[in-house]
C-alpha positions as CSV (number, residue, x, y, z in Angstrom):
1,M,130.9,88.6,94.2
2,S,130.5,86.6,97.4
3,S,127.0,86.4,98.7
4,C,128.2,87.6,102.0
5,R,129.9,90.7,100.8
6,P,128.1,93.9,102.0
7,P,126.6,95.9,99.2
8,N,128.2,98.9,97.6
9,I,126.5,102.1,98.6
10,V,126.2,105.1,96.3
11,V,124.7,108.4,97.5
12,I,124.1,110.9,94.7
13,L,123.2,114.3,96.1
14,A,121.8,117.1,93.9
15,D,122.4,120.7,94.9
16,D,119.2,122.8,95.2
17,M,116.9,120.4,93.3
18,G,113.3,121.0,94.3
19,Y,110.6,118.4,95.0
20,G,108.8,119.5,91.9
21,D,111.9,119.3,89.6
22,V,111.5,115.5,89.3
23,A,108.9,114.5,86.8
24,H,107.3,111.5,88.6
25,L,106.7,113.7,91.7
26,N,105.3,116.6,89.7
27,P,103.3,115.7,86.6
28,A,102.6,119.5,86.1
29,G,106.3,120.2,85.9
30,K,108.1,121.1,82.7
31,I,111.3,119.1,83.1
32,D,111.9,115.6,81.9
33,T,113.9,113.4,84.3
34,P,113.9,110.0,82.7
35,H,116.8,108.6,84.7
36,M,115.5,109.5,88.1
37,D,112.0,108.3,87.0
38,A,113.5,105.0,85.9
39,M,115.1,104.6,89.3
40,A,111.8,105.2,90.9
41,S,110.1,102.6,88.7
42,E,113.0,100.1,89.6
43,G,113.0,101.0,93.3
44,M,111.3,103.2,95.8
45,S,110.4,106.9,95.8
46,F,109.5,108.8,98.9
47,T,106.9,111.6,99.0
48,D,107.6,112.8,102.6
49,A,111.4,112.9,102.7
50,H,113.3,115.9,104.1
51,A,116.8,117.4,104.2
52,S,117.8,118.2,107.8
53,S,118.1,121.9,106.8
54,S,116.8,124.1,104.0
55,V,120.4,125.1,102.9
56,C,123.4,123.1,101.9
57,T,126.2,123.2,104.4
58,P,124.1,122.0,107.4
59,S,122.2,119.5,105.2
60,R,125.5,117.9,104.1
61,Y,126.8,117.9,107.6
62,G,123.7,115.9,108.7
63,I,124.1,113.3,105.9
64,L,127.7,112.6,106.8
65,T,127.4,112.6,110.6
66,G,123.8,111.6,111.4
67,R,123.6,114.8,113.5
68,Y,121.5,117.9,113.1
69,C,124.0,120.7,112.1
70,W,122.7,123.1,114.8
71,R,124.4,120.8,117.2
72,S,127.7,122.1,115.7
73,R,129.1,125.6,115.7
74,L,127.0,126.6,112.7
75,K,123.6,127.8,114.0
76,S,122.4,129.5,110.8
77,G,123.5,130.1,107.2
78,V,126.2,128.3,105.4
79,L,130.0,128.3,105.4
80,G,131.8,130.9,103.3
81,P,135.0,130.7,101.2
82,Y,138.0,129.3,103.1
83,D,136.0,128.7,106.3
84,Q,137.3,126.2,108.8
85,P,136.2,122.5,108.8
86,L,132.7,122.0,110.2
87,I,132.8,118.3,110.9
88,E,134.4,118.0,114.3
89,E,137.5,115.7,114.6
90,D,135.9,113.7,117.4
91,V,132.6,113.2,115.5
92,L,132.3,109.8,113.6
93,S,131.5,110.4,110.0
94,L,129.6,108.0,107.7
95,P,132.7,107.3,105.5
96,Q,134.8,106.8,108.5
97,F,132.4,104.3,110.0
98,L,132.1,102.4,106.7
99,R,135.8,102.4,106.1
100,G,136.3,100.9,109.6
101,H,134.2,98.0,108.4
102,G,136.0,97.3,105.2
103,Y,134.7,99.8,102.7
104,H,136.7,101.8,100.2
105,T,135.3,105.3,100.5
106,A,135.3,107.9,97.8
107,C,134.0,111.5,97.5
108,V,133.4,113.3,94.2
109,G,132.0,116.7,93.8
110,K,131.0,119.7,96.0
111,W,132.3,119.6,99.6
112,H,131.2,122.9,101.3
113,L,132.0,121.6,104.7
114,G,135.1,123.6,105.3
115,M,138.8,122.9,105.0
116,Q,142.0,124.0,106.8
117,W,143.6,126.1,104.0
118,P,147.4,126.5,104.3
119,F,147.5,130.2,105.0
120,A,150.9,131.9,105.2
121,D,149.9,133.0,108.7
122,P,149.0,129.8,110.7
123,E,146.8,131.9,112.9
124,A,144.8,133.2,110.0
125,R,141.1,132.2,110.1
126,A,138.5,132.7,107.5
127,E,135.0,132.4,109.0
128,A,131.6,133.4,107.7
129,T,131.3,137.2,107.9
130,G,128.0,137.6,106.1
131,N,129.9,139.0,103.1
132,W,131.7,136.5,101.0
133,N,133.1,139.3,98.8
134,A,134.6,141.1,101.7
135,P,138.0,142.6,100.7
136,E,139.6,141.1,103.8
137,R,138.5,137.6,102.8
138,V,139.8,138.1,99.2
139,A,143.0,139.5,100.6
140,L,143.4,136.5,102.9
141,A,143.1,134.2,99.9
142,Q,146.2,135.7,98.4
143,T,148.2,134.4,101.4
144,I,147.4,130.8,100.8
145,D,150.3,128.5,99.7
146,Y,148.5,126.4,97.0
147,E,151.5,124.1,96.8
148,A,151.0,123.0,100.4
149,P,148.4,120.3,101.4
150,I,144.9,121.3,102.4
151,T,143.8,119.5,105.6
152,G,140.5,119.0,107.3
153,G,138.7,118.1,104.1
154,P,137.2,114.9,102.8
155,V,140.3,112.7,103.2
156,D,140.6,113.9,106.8
157,R,137.0,113.1,107.5
158,G,136.8,109.5,106.5
159,F,137.2,109.3,102.7
160,D,140.0,107.4,101.1
161,E,140.0,109.6,98.0
162,Y,138.5,112.9,96.9
163,F,138.1,114.8,93.7
164,G,136.0,117.9,93.4
165,V,135.5,121.6,94.1
166,D,134.9,123.2,97.5
167,V,131.9,125.2,96.0
168,P,131.6,125.9,92.3
169,N,130.9,129.6,92.9
170,F,133.6,130.1,95.5
171,A,137.4,130.6,95.1
172,P,139.7,129.0,94.5
173,Y,138.4,128.1,91.1
174,C,140.2,124.8,90.5
175,F,139.7,121.1,91.2
176,I,141.1,119.5,94.4
177,R,142.4,115.9,94.5
178,D,142.8,114.5,98.0
179,R,144.7,117.3,99.8
180,N,146.1,119.3,96.9
181,T,144.8,121.6,94.2
182,V,145.0,120.3,90.6
183,G,147.3,123.0,89.2
184,L,148.0,126.3,90.9
185,P,145.3,129.0,90.9
186,T,147.5,131.9,90.2
187,A,145.1,134.0,88.1
188,L,142.2,136.0,89.4
189,K,138.6,135.4,88.5
190,P,137.4,138.0,86.0
191,D,134.5,140.1,87.1
192,T,132.6,138.9,84.0
193,M,132.6,135.3,85.3
194,F,129.9,134.3,87.8
195,G,131.0,133.7,91.4
196,C,132.8,135.3,94.4
197,P,136.1,137.0,93.7
198,G,139.3,135.2,94.3
199,P,142.1,133.1,92.8
200,M,141.5,131.0,89.7
201,L,143.3,128.4,87.6
202,D,144.2,129.9,84.3
203,G,141.6,128.9,81.7
204,W,139.0,127.8,84.3
205,N,135.6,127.0,82.7
206,L,132.5,126.8,84.8
207,E,130.7,124.8,82.1
208,A,133.3,122.1,82.3
209,I,132.9,121.4,86.1
210,M,129.9,119.1,86.0
211,P,131.0,117.0,83.0
212,T,134.4,116.5,84.6
213,L,133.0,115.5,88.0
214,T,130.6,113.0,86.3
215,Q,133.5,111.5,84.3
216,E,135.4,111.2,87.6
217,A,132.5,109.6,89.4
218,V,131.9,107.1,86.6
219,A,135.6,106.2,86.6
220,T,135.5,105.7,90.3
221,V,132.6,103.3,90.0
222,E,134.4,101.3,87.3
223,R,137.7,101.2,89.3
224,C,136.1,100.4,92.6
225,A,134.0,97.6,91.1
226,T,137.1,95.6,90.3
227,Q,138.3,95.7,93.9
228,E,137.7,93.1,96.5
229,A,136.3,95.5,99.1
230,P,132.8,97.0,98.8
231,F,132.8,100.7,98.1
232,F,130.9,103.8,99.2
233,L,130.7,106.7,96.8
234,Y,129.3,110.1,97.8
235,F,128.7,111.9,94.5
236,A,127.8,115.5,95.3
237,L,126.5,117.2,92.1
238,T,127.1,120.9,91.6
239,G,123.7,121.6,90.1
240,P,121.0,122.7,89.7
241,H,122.7,125.2,92.1
242,T,124.3,128.3,90.5
243,P,126.3,128.6,88.3
244,I,123.6,127.4,86.0
245,V,125.7,126.4,83.0
246,P,124.2,123.5,81.0
247,T,126.4,122.2,78.2
248,E,125.3,122.4,74.6
249,M,124.0,118.9,74.7
250,F,121.3,119.9,77.2
251,R,120.5,123.5,76.1
252,G,116.9,123.8,74.9
253,K,116.0,120.2,76.0
254,S,113.5,121.2,78.7
255,R,110.5,123.5,78.8
256,A,111.8,125.4,81.7
257,G,114.7,127.4,80.2
258,L,118.3,127.1,81.3
259,Y,117.3,126.0,84.7
260,G,115.3,123.1,83.4
261,D,118.1,122.2,81.0
262,W,120.5,122.2,84.0
263,V,118.2,119.9,86.0
264,M,118.2,117.5,83.0
265,Q,122.0,117.5,83.0
266,M,121.9,116.4,86.7
267,D,119.4,113.7,85.8
268,D,121.8,112.5,83.1
269,A,124.6,112.3,85.7
270,V,122.4,109.9,87.7
271,G,121.8,107.9,84.5
272,Q,125.6,107.7,83.9
273,I,126.3,106.3,87.3
274,N,123.6,103.6,87.0
275,A,124.9,102.7,83.5
276,A,128.4,102.4,85.0
277,L,127.2,100.1,87.7
278,R,125.5,97.9,85.0
279,R,128.6,97.8,82.8
280,A,130.7,96.8,85.8
281,G,128.4,94.0,86.7
282,V,127.7,95.3,90.2
283,E,124.2,96.8,89.8
284,Q,122.6,94.0,91.7
285,D,125.0,94.4,94.6
286,T,124.7,98.2,95.0
287,L,122.3,100.4,96.9
288,V,121.9,103.7,95.1
289,L,120.3,106.7,96.8
290,V,119.4,109.9,95.0
291,A,118.3,113.0,96.9
292,S,118.7,116.8,97.0
293,D,120.3,118.7,99.8
294,N,117.4,121.2,100.1
295,G,114.8,122.9,98.0
296,S,115.3,125.2,95.0
297,P,115.5,129.0,94.8
298,A,114.0,128.7,91.3
299,R,116.4,130.9,89.4
300,N,116.0,131.1,85.7
301,G,119.7,130.9,84.8
302,T,120.2,134.4,83.6
303,D,124.0,135.2,83.7
304,A,124.4,131.7,85.3
305,S,122.0,132.7,88.1
306,G,118.9,134.8,87.9
307,P,116.4,136.3,90.4
308,I,114.9,134.1,93.0
309,G,111.6,132.6,91.8
310,S,112.2,133.7,88.1
311,V,111.9,130.2,86.6
312,L,108.3,130.1,87.8
313,Q,107.6,133.6,86.5
314,D,109.3,133.0,83.1
315,H,108.5,129.4,82.3
316,G,105.6,128.4,84.6
317,H,107.6,125.7,86.2
318,N,107.5,125.5,90.0
319,P,110.4,123.6,91.5
320,S,108.4,123.3,94.8
321,A,105.4,121.9,93.0
322,M,102.4,122.1,95.5
323,L,104.6,123.1,98.4
324,R,104.9,126.5,100.0
325,G,108.3,128.2,99.9
326,M,111.7,127.4,98.5
327,K,115.3,126.9,99.4
328,G,116.2,128.5,102.8
329,D,112.6,128.4,104.1
330,A,111.2,126.6,107.1
331,W,108.2,125.9,104.9
332,E,108.0,122.6,103.1
333,G,109.5,123.9,99.8
334,G,112.7,124.5,101.7
335,H,113.4,121.0,102.9
336,R,110.9,118.4,101.5
337,I,113.0,116.9,98.7
338,P,113.1,114.1,96.1
339,F,114.5,110.8,97.6
340,I,114.8,107.7,95.5
341,A,116.3,104.3,96.5
342,K,117.2,101.4,94.2
343,W,118.7,98.1,95.1
344,P,117.7,95.4,92.6
345,G,116.4,92.2,94.3
346,Q,116.2,93.9,97.7
347,I,114.1,97.1,97.4
348,P,110.7,96.3,95.8
349,A,110.3,97.9,92.4
350,G,107.9,100.7,91.7
351,K,107.0,101.4,95.3
352,R,106.1,104.9,96.6
353,S,106.4,105.5,100.3
354,D,104.7,108.2,102.3
355,R,106.8,107.4,105.4
356,L,108.4,110.4,107.1
357,V,112.2,110.2,106.5
358,C,115.2,112.5,106.7
359,L,118.6,112.4,105.0
360,I,120.3,112.1,108.4
361,D,118.8,108.6,108.5
362,I,121.3,107.4,105.9
363,M,124.0,106.7,108.5
364,A,121.9,104.5,110.8
365,T,120.5,102.8,107.7
366,C,124.0,102.0,106.4
367,A,124.9,100.6,109.9
368,A,121.9,98.3,109.7
369,I,122.7,97.2,106.2
370,I,126.2,96.0,107.2
371,G,124.9,94.6,110.5
372,R,127.1,96.8,112.7
373,Q,126.3,98.8,115.8
374,L,127.1,102.5,115.8
375,P,129.4,103.5,118.6
376,N,128.1,105.3,121.7
377,G,127.2,108.9,120.8
378,A,127.5,108.5,117.0
379,A,124.8,109.6,114.6
380,P,122.4,110.5,117.5
381,D,119.7,111.9,115.3
382,S,119.7,109.1,112.7
383,V,116.9,106.5,112.3
384,N,117.2,103.2,110.5
385,I,114.8,103.1,107.5
386,L,116.1,99.8,106.1
387,P,112.9,97.9,106.9
388,T,110.9,100.4,104.9
389,L,113.3,100.2,102.0
390,L,113.0,96.4,102.0
391,G,109.2,96.6,102.2
392,K,109.1,95.0,105.6
393,R,107.4,95.9,108.8
394,P,109.9,97.8,110.9
395,G,111.3,96.1,114.0
396,A,111.8,99.4,115.7
397,P,109.7,102.5,115.9
398,E,109.6,104.5,112.7
399,R,110.5,108.2,112.6
400,R,107.7,110.3,113.8
401,E,109.6,113.6,114.4
402,I,112.0,115.9,112.6
403,V,113.5,119.2,113.6
404,H,113.4,121.5,110.7
405,H,115.8,124.5,110.3
406,G,115.7,127.5,108.1
407,L,118.5,129.6,106.6
408,N,118.2,132.3,109.3
409,G,118.1,129.7,112.1
410,L,114.3,129.6,112.4
411,Y,113.3,126.2,113.9
412,G,110.4,124.0,112.9
413,F,109.2,120.8,114.5
414,R,107.3,118.0,112.8
415,R,105.4,115.2,114.7
416,D,103.3,112.9,112.6
417,A,101.1,115.2,110.4
418,W,101.5,118.3,112.5
419,K,104.2,120.9,111.9
420,L,105.1,123.8,114.2
421,I,107.3,126.7,113.1
422,D,108.7,128.6,116.0
423,G,108.1,132.1,114.7
424,N,106.5,134.1,111.9
425,G,107.8,134.3,108.4
426,S,109.6,132.0,106.0
427,G,112.9,131.7,107.7
428,G,114.7,132.0,104.4
429,F,114.5,133.4,100.9
430,S,110.7,133.7,100.5
431,P,109.1,137.1,101.3
432,N,107.6,137.1,104.7
433,P,103.8,137.5,104.8
434,Q,102.4,140.7,106.3
435,T,101.5,140.3,109.9
436,A,99.3,142.3,112.2
437,P,99.8,143.0,116.0
438,D,97.3,140.4,117.0
439,D,98.7,137.6,114.7
440,P,99.9,134.5,116.6
441,P,103.7,134.4,117.3
442,G,104.2,131.1,115.4
443,Q,102.8,128.8,112.8
444,L,101.1,125.4,113.0
445,Y,100.0,123.3,110.0
446,D,98.2,120.0,109.6
447,L,100.2,118.6,106.6
448,E,97.8,115.7,106.1
449,R,95.0,118.1,105.1
450,D,97.1,121.1,104.2
451,V,100.4,120.2,102.7
452,S,100.7,123.6,101.0
453,E,100.6,125.3,104.5
454,T,97.9,127.7,103.7
455,M,96.0,127.6,107.0
456,N,97.8,128.5,110.2
457,R,96.2,126.6,113.1
458,Y,98.4,128.1,115.8
459,A,95.8,130.2,117.5
460,E,93.1,127.5,117.6
461,E,95.4,124.6,118.7
462,A,97.0,126.1,121.9
463,E,97.4,122.7,123.6
464,R,99.0,121.1,120.6
465,V,101.3,124.1,120.2
466,E,102.5,123.7,123.8
467,V,103.2,120.0,123.4
468,L,105.1,120.5,120.2
469,S,107.0,123.5,121.6
470,D,108.1,121.4,124.6
471,A,109.2,118.6,122.3
472,L,111.2,121.0,120.2
473,T,112.9,122.4,123.3
474,R,113.8,118.8,124.4
475,A,115.1,117.9,121.0
476,K,117.4,120.9,120.9
477,T,119.0,119.8,124.2
478,E,118.9,116.0,123.9
479,A,119.9,113.5,121.3
480,T,116.9,111.9,119.7
481,A,118.4,108.4,119.8
482,K,119.9,106.9,122.9
483,D,123.7,106.5,123.0
484,G,124.7,103.0,122.3
485,Q,121.3,102.0,120.8
486,L,121.6,98.6,119.1
487,L,120.3,98.9,115.6
488,A,118.2,96.1,114.2
489,K,120.8,93.5,113.2
490,G,121.1,93.6,109.4
491,P,122.3,90.1,108.2
492,C,123.9,89.7,104.8
493,L,120.7,89.8,102.8
494,N,121.8,87.2,100.3
495,G,123.3,84.7,102.7
496,P,123.5,83.3,106.3
497,T,122.8,85.7,109.2
498,N,126.3,85.4,110.6
499,C,128.2,86.2,107.4
500,V,129.2,89.7,108.4
501,E,130.7,88.7,111.7
């Protein structure tokens, strides 16, 4: 490989994996994650990394656009089955940007960002109704021409190729390759199978989804490694989200029941990708990022799901570790996530960073890696963290602020160690604490001294509340990065500074 070739970039995104599910971040946990732990020892692990939302659709939107999702039409919740594409046609996506600079771009796994399904009635529109099992939504699915191409999905938002499922617990129950289903989902999902009702490919097996996706991702690495162009792989795992269906190889391997076994299968997928990079001889030339799209709801896996919080109750394992809350919440357990980066010879091995970072920062960081400027208006909320990854002093201000967002649309605002939540309650799945008439209307926490968010300082820090509230208001109406901002020039790191020109 030429010393001036930009690195391959692999983003592996777990679905609903909590901060405390990864062993090196939670010594008290009951799940072994040897492959992610090995990555941390060979690279850098972050202890203050965050998804841009505490649920999956908006978090994924942020990764692939560098924008907070509440800037889009989706102000709360997630997309439902057959919903329209969320990434706007005029918004530059990460794969589109990289493809424009010579990368081959591939997506494998869960999408959940909407597609334009070929309804018999062109005016038909499926949009989140709050009830994914609604009879009208199921009936609408019966009008789709599954032999026609599906538009508005990954290959229409910057990816050269796609293989995966829209959402593993949403219809249609089949794989999609590029713009077409793999086979025709002419059967109906039986009521005994986990998931929303709707069309299914005859013989569909939930347990086979993740192994098939992993095989496809490995094959993609092996194929792309032989090409002249660098590649970008976005591998979106379907676990440990429901359906919780570990294969026989992993059942009983953890001390946290089926949920823990399922996390270990996700860890194995990470290991398989790294092994494929080594076999292909491109490990030294590849940046691998592993993260989760949000926190975990801590289901125990009963009937492929289980009650929220049941894995803690049944097995004493807390996917949120020392953090308050879980998936969906504005509290830290909803959005503080594992984030690991490995790039041999570039990222120092065995480093742990407490720098504040967000998954929306991936896009600006990729731009810096390849030494290219993002166009005006692109990725306005993304911050370049490449200097931190390389163990260098940043040439530009580090991120000091993040806007948090809960399932029900509750906002939070983080500046340095202080975090404001603009209302009472969790904002998501956790039960809301009882309040009294004289309780403050919001929450304020000093995360440096109280990472578990046990002491609400809202009433005693009125001036700080006002400052953070004003900053949140500005953030919701303005981009956090100026249009046309020139990112720190990222030369080819193994060669002369002009080699990417």
